[in-house]
Backbone as XML, in Angstrom:
<?xml version="1.0"?>
<chain id="A" units="angstrom">
  <residue number="1" name="MET">
    <atom name="N" x="6.071" y="4.404" z="-25.859"/>
    <atom name="CA" x="5.977" y="3.202" z="-25.034"/>
    <atom name="C" x="4.461" y="2.936" z="-24.490"/>
  </residue>
  <residue number="2" name="GLU">
    <atom name="N" x="4.368" y="2.125" z="-24.356"/>
    <atom name="CA" x="2.963" y="1.112" z="-24.457"/>
    <atom name="C" x="2.505" y="1.590" z="-22.770"/>
  </residue>
  <residue number="3" name="LYS">
    <atom name="N" x="1.883" y="2.014" z="-22.450"/>
    <atom name="CA" x="1.361" y="2.456" z="-21.183"/>
    <atom name="C" x="0.259" y="0.634" z="-20.627"/>
  </residue>
  <residue number="4" name="GLU">
    <atom name="N" x="0.021" y="0.308" z="-19.300"/>
    <atom name="CA" x="-1.074" y="-1.176" z="-19.544"/>
    <atom name="C" x="-1.672" y="-0.635" z="-18.811"/>
  </residue>
  <residue number="5" name="GLN">
    <atom name="N" x="-2.971" y="-0.723" z="-18.742"/>
    <atom name="CA" x="-3.940" y="-0.525" z="-18.106"/>
    <atom name="C" x="-4.955" y="-1.198" z="-17.325"/>
  </residue>
  <residue number="6" name="TYR">
    <atom name="N" x="-5.289" y="-1.244" z="-15.812"/>
    <atom name="CA" x="-6.045" y="-1.962" z="-15.355"/>
    <atom name="C" x="-7.236" y="-1.261" z="-14.796"/>
  </residue>
  <residue number="7" name="LEU">
    <atom name="N" x="-8.313" y="-2.206" z="-14.957"/>
    <atom name="CA" x="-10.000" y="-1.628" z="-15.239"/>
    <atom name="C" x="-10.311" y="-2.039" z="-13.876"/>
  </residue>
  <residue number="8" name="LEU">
    <atom name="N" x="-11.318" y="-1.409" z="-13.182"/>
    <atom name="CA" x="-11.956" y="-1.864" z="-12.017"/>
    <atom name="C" x="-12.989" y="-3.062" z="-12.552"/>
  </residue>
  <residue number="9" name="PRO">
    <atom name="N" x="-12.824" y="-3.924" z="-11.443"/>
    <atom name="CA" x="-14.057" y="-4.735" z="-11.931"/>
    <atom name="C" x="-15.561" y="-4.517" z="-11.853"/>
  </residue>
  <residue number="10" name="SER">
    <atom name="N" x="-16.397" y="-4.880" z="-12.850"/>
    <atom name="CA" x="-17.710" y="-4.430" z="-13.152"/>
    <atom name="C" x="-17.969" y="-4.283" z="-11.800"/>
  </residue>
  <residue number="11" name="ASP">
    <atom name="N" x="-18.165" y="-5.301" z="-10.890"/>
    <atom name="CA" x="-19.156" y="-5.564" z="-9.696"/>
    <atom name="C" x="-18.368" y="-5.698" z="-8.664"/>
  </residue>
  <residue number="12" name="SER">
    <atom name="N" x="-18.041" y="-4.472" z="-8.069"/>
    <atom name="CA" x="-16.982" y="-3.813" z="-6.935"/>
    <atom name="C" x="-17.653" y="-4.571" z="-5.746"/>
  </residue>
  <residue number="13" name="SER">
    <atom name="N" x="-18.598" y="-5.270" z="-5.767"/>
    <atom name="CA" x="-19.067" y="-5.788" z="-4.410"/>
    <atom name="C" x="-18.442" y="-7.403" z="-4.336"/>
  </residue>
  <residue number="14" name="ARG">
    <atom name="N" x="-18.097" y="-7.646" z="-4.810"/>
    <atom name="CA" x="-16.899" y="-9.101" z="-5.355"/>
    <atom name="C" x="-15.695" y="-8.685" z="-4.246"/>
  </residue>
  <residue number="15" name="ALA">
    <atom name="N" x="-15.414" y="-9.675" z="-3.949"/>
    <atom name="CA" x="-13.877" y="-9.633" z="-2.709"/>
    <atom name="C" x="-12.892" y="-8.637" z="-3.632"/>
  </residue>
  <residue number="16" name="ASP">
    <atom name="N" x="-12.579" y="-8.948" z="-5.160"/>
    <atom name="CA" x="-11.456" y="-8.417" z="-5.646"/>
    <atom name="C" x="-12.008" y="-7.135" z="-5.743"/>
  </residue>
  <residue number="17" name="GLY">
    <atom name="N" x="-13.087" y="-6.815" z="-6.259"/>
    <atom name="CA" x="-12.954" y="-5.119" z="-6.225"/>
    <atom name="C" x="-13.001" y="-4.366" z="-4.656"/>
  </residue>
  <residue number="18" name="LYS">
    <atom name="N" x="-13.545" y="-5.530" z="-3.766"/>
    <atom name="CA" x="-13.041" y="-4.704" z="-2.484"/>
    <atom name="C" x="-11.864" y="-4.441" z="-1.835"/>
  </residue>
  <residue number="19" name="LYS">
    <atom name="N" x="-10.730" y="-5.783" z="-2.480"/>
    <atom name="CA" x="-9.683" y="-4.965" z="-2.396"/>
    <atom name="C" x="-8.710" y="-4.070" z="-2.909"/>
  </residue>
  <residue number="20" name="ILE">
    <atom name="N" x="-9.433" y="-3.747" z="-4.239"/>
    <atom name="CA" x="-8.783" y="-2.407" z="-5.018"/>
    <atom name="C" x="-9.000" y="-1.509" z="-4.546"/>
  </residue>
  <residue number="21" name="THR">
    <atom name="N" x="-10.568" y="-1.404" z="-3.647"/>
    <atom name="CA" x="-10.793" y="-0.298" z="-3.396"/>
    <atom name="C" x="-10.372" y="-0.024" z="-1.731"/>
  </residue>
  <residue number="22" name="ARG">
    <atom name="N" x="-9.899" y="-0.757" z="-1.176"/>
    <atom name="CA" x="-9.342" y="-0.451" z="-0.188"/>
    <atom name="C" x="-8.046" y="-0.572" z="0.125"/>
  </residue>
  <residue number="23" name="LEU">
    <atom name="N" x="-7.266" y="-0.694" z="-0.717"/>
    <atom name="CA" x="-5.941" y="-0.322" z="-0.463"/>
    <atom name="C" x="-5.345" y="0.615" z="-0.184"/>
  </residue>
  <residue number="24" name="PRO">
    <atom name="N" x="-5.571" y="2.015" z="-0.884"/>
    <atom name="CA" x="-5.697" y="3.354" z="-0.272"/>
    <atom name="C" x="-5.313" y="4.038" z="0.848"/>
  </residue>
  <residue number="25" name="PHE">
    <atom name="N" x="-7.344" y="3.136" z="1.448"/>
    <atom name="CA" x="-7.276" y="3.172" z="2.863"/>
    <atom name="C" x="-5.884" y="2.641" z="3.820"/>
  </residue>
  <residue number="26" name="LEU">
    <atom name="N" x="-5.863" y="1.510" z="3.658"/>
    <atom name="CA" x="-5.149" y="0.347" z="4.827"/>
    <atom name="C" x="-3.503" y="0.721" z="4.634"/>
  </residue>
  <residue number="27" name="LEU">
    <atom name="N" x="-2.933" y="1.412" z="3.206"/>
    <atom name="CA" x="-1.865" y="2.305" z="3.342"/>
    <atom name="C" x="-1.880" y="3.483" z="3.738"/>
  </residue>
  <residue number="28" name="GLY">
    <atom name="N" x="-2.911" y="4.408" z="3.501"/>
    <atom name="CA" x="-2.785" y="5.503" z="4.861"/>
    <atom name="C" x="-2.769" y="5.077" z="6.219"/>
  </residue>
  <residue number="29" name="ARG">
    <atom name="N" x="-3.805" y="4.226" z="6.653"/>
    <atom name="CA" x="-3.480" y="4.321" z="7.825"/>
    <atom name="C" x="-1.912" y="3.491" z="8.074"/>
  </residue>
  <residue number="30" name="CYS">
    <atom name="N" x="-1.128" y="2.187" z="7.385"/>
    <atom name="CA" x="-0.484" y="2.113" z="7.855"/>
    <atom name="C" x="1.027" y="3.335" z="7.826"/>
  </residue>
  <residue number="31" name="TRP">
    <atom name="N" x="1.031" y="3.830" z="7.025"/>
    <atom name="CA" x="1.527" y="5.114" z="6.756"/>
    <atom name="C" x="1.352" y="6.243" z="7.906"/>
  </residue>
  <residue number="32" name="SER">
    <atom name="N" x="0.411" y="6.428" z="8.590"/>
    <atom name="CA" x="0.343" y="6.850" z="9.228"/>
    <atom name="C" x="0.391" y="6.351" z="11.534"/>
  </residue>
  <residue number="33" name="ASP">
    <atom name="N" x="0.411" y="5.088" z="11.438"/>
    <atom name="CA" x="0.449" y="4.223" z="12.238"/>
    <atom name="C" x="1.988" y="4.250" z="11.993"/>
  </residue>
  <residue number="34" name="PHE">
    <atom name="N" x="3.151" y="3.871" z="11.331"/>
    <atom name="CA" x="4.647" y="3.813" z="11.445"/>
    <atom name="C" x="4.942" y="5.333" z="10.884"/>
  </residue>
  <residue number="35" name="ALA">
    <atom name="N" x="4.219" y="5.979" z="10.628"/>
    <atom name="CA" x="5.176" y="7.157" z="10.134"/>
    <atom name="C" x="6.824" y="7.383" z="10.890"/>
  </residue>
  <residue number="36" name="THR">
    <atom name="N" x="6.518" y="7.325" z="11.928"/>
    <atom name="CA" x="8.335" y="7.195" z="12.839"/>
    <atom name="C" x="9.418" y="6.622" z="12.354"/>
  </residue>
  <residue number="37" name="ARG">
    <atom name="N" x="8.725" y="5.348" z="11.960"/>
    <atom name="CA" x="9.978" y="4.233" z="11.693"/>
    <atom name="C" x="10.185" y="4.567" z="10.330"/>
  </residue>
  <residue number="38" name="LEU">
    <atom name="N" x="8.798" y="4.617" z="9.260"/>
    <atom name="CA" x="9.217" y="4.622" z="8.068"/>
    <atom name="C" x="9.925" y="6.074" z="7.898"/>
  </residue>
  <residue number="39" name="LEU">
    <atom name="N" x="9.726" y="7.246" z="8.299"/>
    <atom name="CA" x="10.508" y="8.339" z="7.933"/>
    <atom name="C" x="12.066" y="7.982" z="8.307"/>
  </residue>
  <residue number="40" name="GLU">
    <atom name="N" x="12.169" y="8.011" z="9.384"/>
    <atom name="CA" x="13.547" y="7.378" z="9.707"/>
    <atom name="C" x="14.386" y="6.542" z="8.738"/>
  </residue>
  <residue number="41" name="GLY">
    <atom name="N" x="13.541" y="5.411" z="8.328"/>
    <atom name="CA" x="14.269" y="4.127" z="7.172"/>
    <atom name="C" x="14.631" y="4.961" z="6.279"/>
  </residue>
  <residue number="42" name="LEU">
    <atom name="N" x="13.543" y="5.618" z="6.020"/>
    <atom name="CA" x="14.074" y="6.513" z="4.679"/>
    <atom name="C" x="14.983" y="7.546" z="4.628"/>
  </residue>
  <residue number="43" name="GLY">
    <atom name="N" x="15.147" y="8.665" z="6.154"/>
    <atom name="CA" x="16.261" y="9.444" z="6.196"/>
    <atom name="C" x="17.348" y="8.742" z="6.136"/>
  </residue>
  <residue number="44" name="ASN">
    <atom name="N" x="17.595" y="7.468" z="6.230"/>
    <atom name="CA" x="18.934" y="6.547" z="6.413"/>
    <atom name="C" x="19.136" y="5.911" z="4.958"/>
  </residue>
  <residue number="45" name="SER">
    <atom name="N" x="18.267" y="6.095" z="4.216"/>
    <atom name="CA" x="18.404" y="5.117" z="2.512"/>
    <atom name="C" x="19.149" y="5.964" z="1.673"/>
  </residue>
  <residue number="46" name="PRO">
    <atom name="N" x="19.018" y="5.133" z="0.739"/>
    <atom name="CA" x="19.766" y="6.068" z="-0.701"/>
    <atom name="C" x="18.867" y="7.066" z="-1.110"/>
  </residue>
  <residue number="47" name="ALA">
    <atom name="N" x="17.431" y="6.877" z="-0.979"/>
    <atom name="CA" x="16.358" y="8.092" z="-1.435"/>
    <atom name="C" x="15.665" y="8.395" z="-0.536"/>
  </residue>
  <residue number="48" name="PRO">
    <atom name="N" x="16.197" y="9.537" z="0.357"/>
    <atom name="CA" x="15.631" y="10.215" z="1.259"/>
    <atom name="C" x="14.962" y="11.033" z="0.570"/>
  </residue>
  <residue number="49" name="GLU">
    <atom name="N" x="14.480" y="11.833" z="-0.941"/>
    <atom name="CA" x="13.610" y="11.804" z="-0.926"/>
    <atom name="C" x="12.185" y="11.873" z="-1.225"/>
  </residue>
  <residue number="50" name="LEU">
    <atom name="N" x="11.882" y="10.558" z="-0.991"/>
    <atom name="CA" x="10.753" y="9.851" z="-1.077"/>
    <atom name="C" x="10.145" y="9.786" z="0.562"/>
  </residue>
  <residue number="51" name="VAL">
    <atom name="N" x="10.318" y="10.523" z="1.072"/>
    <atom name="CA" x="9.709" y="11.329" z="2.295"/>
    <atom name="C" x="8.933" y="11.640" z="2.046"/>
  </residue>
  <residue number="52" name="ASN">
    <atom name="N" x="8.697" y="12.308" z="0.476"/>
    <atom name="CA" x="6.951" y="13.092" z="0.659"/>
    <atom name="C" x="6.632" y="12.012" z="-0.606"/>
  </residue>
  <residue number="53" name="GLU">
    <atom name="N" x="6.806" y="11.151" z="-0.675"/>
    <atom name="CA" x="6.147" y="10.378" z="-1.990"/>
    <atom name="C" x="5.585" y="9.024" z="-1.151"/>
  </residue>
  <residue number="54" name="PRO">
    <atom name="N" x="4.890" y="9.068" z="-0.363"/>
    <atom name="CA" x="4.355" y="7.811" z="0.224"/>
    <atom name="C" x="3.234" y="6.500" z="-0.369"/>
  </residue>
  <residue number="55" name="GLY">
    <atom name="N" x="3.422" y="6.790" z="-1.725"/>
    <atom name="CA" x="2.513" y="5.984" z="-2.608"/>
    <atom name="C" x="3.732" y="4.842" z="-3.312"/>
  </residue>
  <residue number="56" name="ARG">
    <atom name="N" x="5.052" y="5.479" z="-3.676"/>
    <atom name="CA" x="5.929" y="5.202" z="-4.415"/>
    <atom name="C" x="6.420" y="4.371" z="-3.064"/>
  </residue>
  <residue number="57" name="VAL">
    <atom name="N" x="6.958" y="4.505" z="-1.959"/>
    <atom name="CA" x="7.496" y="3.993" z="-1.016"/>
    <atom name="C" x="7.038" y="2.759" z="-0.685"/>
  </residue>
  <residue number="58" name="PHE">
    <atom name="N" x="5.536" y="2.466" z="-0.850"/>
    <atom name="CA" x="4.718" y="1.421" z="-0.934"/>
    <atom name="C" x="4.979" y="0.748" z="-2.289"/>
  </residue>
  <residue number="59" name="ASP">
    <atom name="N" x="4.746" y="1.282" z="-2.820"/>
    <atom name="CA" x="5.332" y="0.788" z="-4.628"/>
    <atom name="C" x="6.636" y="-0.222" z="-4.830"/>
  </residue>
  <residue number="60" name="VAL">
    <atom name="N" x="7.732" y="0.910" z="-4.115"/>
    <atom name="CA" x="8.745" y="-0.229" z="-4.102"/>
    <atom name="C" x="8.430" y="-1.243" z="-2.729"/>
  </residue>
  <residue number="61" name="LEU">
    <atom name="N" x="8.054" y="-1.136" z="-1.802"/>
    <atom name="CA" x="8.137" y="-1.991" z="-0.557"/>
    <atom name="C" x="7.526" y="-3.175" z="-1.056"/>
  </residue>
  <residue number="62" name="LEU">
    <atom name="N" x="6.466" y="-3.148" z="-1.457"/>
    <atom name="CA" x="5.572" y="-4.126" z="-2.252"/>
    <atom name="C" x="6.259" y="-5.029" z="-3.431"/>
  </residue>
  <residue number="63" name="PHE">
    <atom name="N" x="6.597" y="-4.284" z="-4.160"/>
    <atom name="CA" x="7.323" y="-4.695" z="-5.769"/>
    <atom name="C" x="8.581" y="-5.772" z="-4.924"/>
  </residue>
  <residue number="64" name="ARG">
    <atom name="N" x="9.156" y="-5.016" z="-3.561"/>
    <atom name="CA" x="10.137" y="-6.330" z="-3.178"/>
    <atom name="C" x="9.772" y="-7.566" z="-2.276"/>
  </residue>
  <residue number="65" name="GLN">
    <atom name="N" x="8.542" y="-6.936" z="-2.022"/>
    <atom name="CA" x="7.802" y="-8.491" z="-1.493"/>
    <atom name="C" x="7.747" y="-9.274" z="-1.896"/>
  </residue>
  <residue number="66" name="SER">
    <atom name="N" x="7.692" y="-9.628" z="-2.856"/>
    <atom name="CA" x="7.435" y="-10.687" z="-4.598"/>
    <atom name="C" x="8.602" y="-11.518" z="-4.490"/>
  </residue>
  <residue number="67" name="THR">
    <atom name="N" x="10.139" y="-10.360" z="-4.357"/>
    <atom name="CA" x="11.191" y="-11.158" z="-4.591"/>
    <atom name="C" x="11.918" y="-11.628" z="-3.066"/>
  </residue>
  <residue number="68" name="ALA">
    <atom name="N" x="11.208" y="-11.163" z="-1.877"/>
    <atom name="CA" x="11.797" y="-11.484" z="-0.665"/>
    <atom name="C" x="10.648" y="-11.647" z="0.268"/>
  </residue>
  <residue number="69" name="SER">
    <atom name="N" x="11.277" y="-11.638" z="1.130"/>
    <atom name="CA" x="10.525" y="-11.958" z="2.809"/>
    <atom name="C" x="9.284" y="-10.925" z="2.924"/>
  </residue>
  <residue number="70" name="VAL">
    <atom name="N" x="8.532" y="-11.091" z="3.542"/>
    <atom name="CA" x="7.083" y="-10.227" z="4.236"/>
    <atom name="C" x="7.921" y="-8.661" z="4.920"/>
  </residue>
  <residue number="71" name="LEU">
    <atom name="N" x="7.932" y="-8.028" z="3.435"/>
    <atom name="CA" x="8.272" y="-6.314" z="4.351"/>
    <atom name="C" x="7.036" y="-5.602" z="4.764"/>
  </residue>
  <residue number="72" name="VAL">
    <atom name="N" x="5.479" y="-5.840" z="4.130"/>
    <atom name="CA" x="4.465" y="-5.179" z="5.104"/>
    <atom name="C" x="3.385" y="-6.223" z="4.476"/>
  </residue>
  <residue number="73" name="LYS">
    <atom name="N" x="2.725" y="-6.628" z="6.093"/>
    <atom name="CA" x="1.509" y="-7.408" z="5.908"/>
    <atom name="C" x="0.715" y="-6.290" z="6.369"/>
  </residue>
  <residue number="74" name="LEU">
    <atom name="N" x="-0.495" y="-6.242" z="5.607"/>
    <atom name="CA" x="-1.644" y="-5.166" z="5.544"/>
    <atom name="C" x="-2.679" y="-6.377" z="6.340"/>
  </residue>
  <residue number="75" name="GLU">
    <atom name="N" x="-2.974" y="-5.833" z="7.791"/>
    <atom name="CA" x="-4.212" y="-6.810" z="7.914"/>
    <atom name="C" x="-5.150" y="-5.278" z="8.790"/>
  </residue>
  <residue number="76" name="PRO">
    <atom name="N" x="-6.600" y="-5.351" z="8.888"/>
    <atom name="CA" x="-7.500" y="-4.584" z="9.338"/>
    <atom name="C" x="-7.240" y="-4.549" z="10.796"/>
  </residue>
  <residue number="77" name="ARG">
    <atom name="N" x="-7.186" y="-3.655" z="11.748"/>
    <atom name="CA" x="-7.242" y="-4.029" z="13.194"/>
    <atom name="C" x="-9.134" y="-3.738" z="13.500"/>
  </residue>
  <residue number="78" name="THR">
    <atom name="N" x="-9.360" y="-2.994" z="12.638"/>
    <atom name="CA" x="-11.093" y="-2.910" z="13.534"/>
    <atom name="C" x="-11.705" y="-3.040" z="11.661"/>
  </residue>
  <residue number="79" name="ALA">
    <atom name="N" x="-13.095" y="-3.150" z="11.798"/>
    <atom name="CA" x="-13.809" y="-3.363" z="10.997"/>
    <atom name="C" x="-14.185" y="-1.643" z="10.613"/>
  </residue>
  <residue number="80" name="GLY">
    <atom name="N" x="-14.459" y="-1.107" z="9.064"/>
    <atom name="CA" x="-15.153" y="0.127" z="8.451"/>
    <atom name="C" x="-15.424" y="-0.157" z="7.429"/>
  </residue>
  <residue number="81" name="TRP">
    <atom name="N" x="-16.346" y="1.078" z="6.978"/>
    <atom name="CA" x="-16.794" y="0.905" z="5.508"/>
    <atom name="C" x="-16.012" y="0.286" z="4.758"/>
  </residue>
  <residue number="82" name="TYR">
    <atom name="N" x="-14.975" y="0.204" z="4.631"/>
    <atom name="CA" x="-14.107" y="-0.691" z="3.554"/>
    <atom name="C" x="-13.392" y="-2.074" z="4.138"/>
  </residue>
  <residue number="83" name="HIS">
    <atom name="N" x="-13.960" y="-2.286" z="5.048"/>
    <atom name="CA" x="-13.752" y="-4.099" z="5.722"/>
    <atom name="C" x="-14.576" y="-4.845" z="4.252"/>
  </residue>
  <residue number="84" name="LEU">
    <atom name="N" x="-13.054" y="-6.218" z="4.653"/>
    <atom name="CA" x="-13.998" y="-7.069" z="3.563"/>
    <atom name="C" x="-14.574" y="-8.070" z="4.778"/>
  </residue>
  <residue number="85" name="ASP">
    <atom name="N" x="-16.026" y="-8.749" z="4.507"/>
    <atom name="CA" x="-16.437" y="-9.720" z="5.398"/>
    <atom name="C" x="-15.813" y="-11.018" z="4.923"/>
  </residue>
</chain>
């Protein structure tokens, strides 16, 4: 099976490079802000073992979002060192 590889942009100061590097921090904040709701939903889901896999949870949510209504909307509340201008 051939694996796909996505390289980071050579100029990470551009907006697309900042989006890629900022995503883990936004997802981490989302996980911590909504942990109770996410863990409760996972506990009632067919895949409760995903409680220990936040990366996979967001992968599924963002994948499903491409064919459904908005499930996750990431909007930074405060500016940080990873904030996009």
